[in-house]
N, C-alpha and C positions, 0 to 999 in steps of 0.2 A: 179206707183205702188210701182213695184218689185224695178226701178232704184230710186226711191225715198230710198224705204228701207235701200239697198244697197249705195247710198249715205250718208244716216244717221250712217250707222255702222261704216261706215271708216272714218267717221268726231271722233265719238267715240274711234276707234281706236289710230287716230290720238293725239286724247288728250290725251288717254292713255299713249300714247308714249311721251311724253310732260312730263308727269307727273312720270313715271313711269321714271330714267335713273340717271347715279349715281351723285351722290350730290348731286341730283334737293333735295329744298324745302321738309321737313319732311320725307323724302327718309330714310330708312336703310338699312345697307349693314350686311349680314348674312354668315357667315363661318360656316361649318360644316363639324368634321372628324368622320364620321363613322366609317372607318377602324381604324383608331385611338383607338375609344372606344370599338369594337364590336370585333376586330380580325376577326380571321377565320368566324364568324357570324354575318359578316356585310352582312346588305343589297343592293342593287342598289337605288341608287335616282332615281326616273323617275317621270310620271306626277300622278299617284296613289297619291307619297308622295307629289309632291308640292300643289296638294288637298286637303291632310290633311294640311299640314302648314295654308294654305289658311282659311280651316276651324278653326285650333284653333286661327290665330289671330283674326278672324273676334266672336270666342266664348270670347276672354279674353277683346275686344271688346264692347260686350254685357251686360257681367259680370263685368267688367270696372263701366260702368253705365248703368242703367236699362234704359234710356231714349233714347242709341243707339239701331239704327237699322239696323246696318250693318248685309250685306250677304258676302257670301264666292265671290261674281264679285266685292264685294267694294275692294278688295284685288288685288293688282296686286305684279304682279314679272318680271322682268328682268334682262337682261345680267346673265342669268344664265351660269357657268361654269361646265365642267368635276367633277373639284376638289371639286364640291359642294359651291360655292358661288353664293347670286344672293343680289337685293337690291329689295327692295319693299315698297309699299306704302299702303296707304287705305283711298280711297276716300269717300267723304262726300255724304251716301246713298241717299238725299233729293233730291242733287244737279248732284251727280256722277260726277262733272267737276271740282271739287277743292279737297284738299286732306285734311283729320282730322291733325290737327296742331299737331306738332310731339310731345307734351310735354305730350298730350294724348294718344296716342300710348304707350308713354317710360314706363307711369303711368301703363297702362293696361298691358304691357307686363312683367314690371316687380312686377305688383300684382297676376301674374297667369305665372310668370318664372318657379315652380316646376312641373304646369299639362303643360304645352309644352316639356319641358325635358323629364318628363315620357312617353308622347303620343310619340315620336321618341326612348327611350330608352338611352338617349342623358344626359347630366350634363352641365353646365355651360360653361367651357372647350372647350368643341367635338359640342355645339351649342353656338356658340359666337354671339350675336348682338353689332356690334364694335361700337355703340355710343348709348348702355346703358350701363352701367354699372350691376356687377353681382351680383346677391342676396346673401345674407348674409346666408351662410350654418346655419341650425339650429343648436342649441347649443348641445355637445354631453351629455347624461346623461350618467353616471358610473352606471354601472352593479348594484354595490352595493351601497346604499341609502346614503347624506352625515351623515343625524342623525345618524346612525347606527356607521359609521367610524370614528364621533366623539364618540359616546359612548364607543365601542372598546377600544378607547386611555385612556378616563378618565376608565375605568375599570384595563386598565393595571397596569395604573398610582399608584391607589388605592390599587391593588394585590403587587404589588414594594412595595409598603410603607409599608404594610402590614409585608410580610417575612423581609424589613429591621428592624421595631421594634420587631419582633421574636429573629431575629438573633443578633440583640447590645443585647435585653435582655439576651440571654441565654449565651453570650458573658461576660455582666456584672456579673452574676447571677455568673459564674467560676471564674473568678475574684475576687469578694467576698469571696468564698470559699477559694480561694489559700490563700488570705491574711491572713483569720483570722488562719487558719493553721498553717503560720510560725508564727504567733504572738503567740500561744498557745508553739508552740518549744521554742519559745525566754522564755515565763515566765516558762518554765518547768528547766531553766538552771539557775545557782547563778552565777551573774557574780564575778570574783575574787576579791578577797577584800584585803585589808593589815591590817593585825595584828600584834602590837608592829611595827611596822614599816616594816614586811616582809611581802611579799607578800604571799598568800596563794591560795591553789586550792581550786576550788570550788566545794563543796558538789555537789554530783548527789545522790540525793533525791531519783529517782526510785532505783541506785543499793544502796544506803547505805551505801555509800564507806569512811572510816576516812579517813583525812586531813594527807596525810603522816610526815608531820614537828612534827605536835599534839605528832604522834603516837612513833616517835624516843624520844623526852623529855620522853615520858613515860617512855618507855624503858630505858632511861638512870637515869633517878630519881630511878626507882625500882631495879636495882643494886646496887647504893647506899645505 
């Protein structure tokens, strides 16, 4: 009985070794850069971290398909290196000797990429699934709502327009007053006219001055 059990386990181990190897069908390579991501707070990659990775992949498969019964034991890791890179496959839970199609595994990983990254305190750049394209980062929302920015711009334009109208109105009013003053000054002066062909000085209506030419003639005739 014990011998049969050992033979079964050996057969399973050999089958798993054939399923999980570099560039095997439905296998994915992972590269992790813990030191780059966390610096002095970097943690060691050990058996516990491998267990967590298997658990997260199993979680992703179950969450991707409600019909999935993937267990942690269905996630196989191989070719683990000290620089933290390895290959993994997901075996079919019903047969355990065949792998889940790579397209399903990829879809499950992409769907739960943020959850997997968060579990290891990493990002798409420091936890790389080499055959799986990185997920798009969620759009960054500005701290100030867009509508408030637009409202502020429109309000500034309106205020600028009002200020412009006020300044232009003041300038027009000043110009109008200046023109009116100049017109009044011109009306107070009498233009030079010709009297019997002789140019005469204009009368200054305000000072009531008499034209010097007529004054001289009056004196001449008076003396005669």
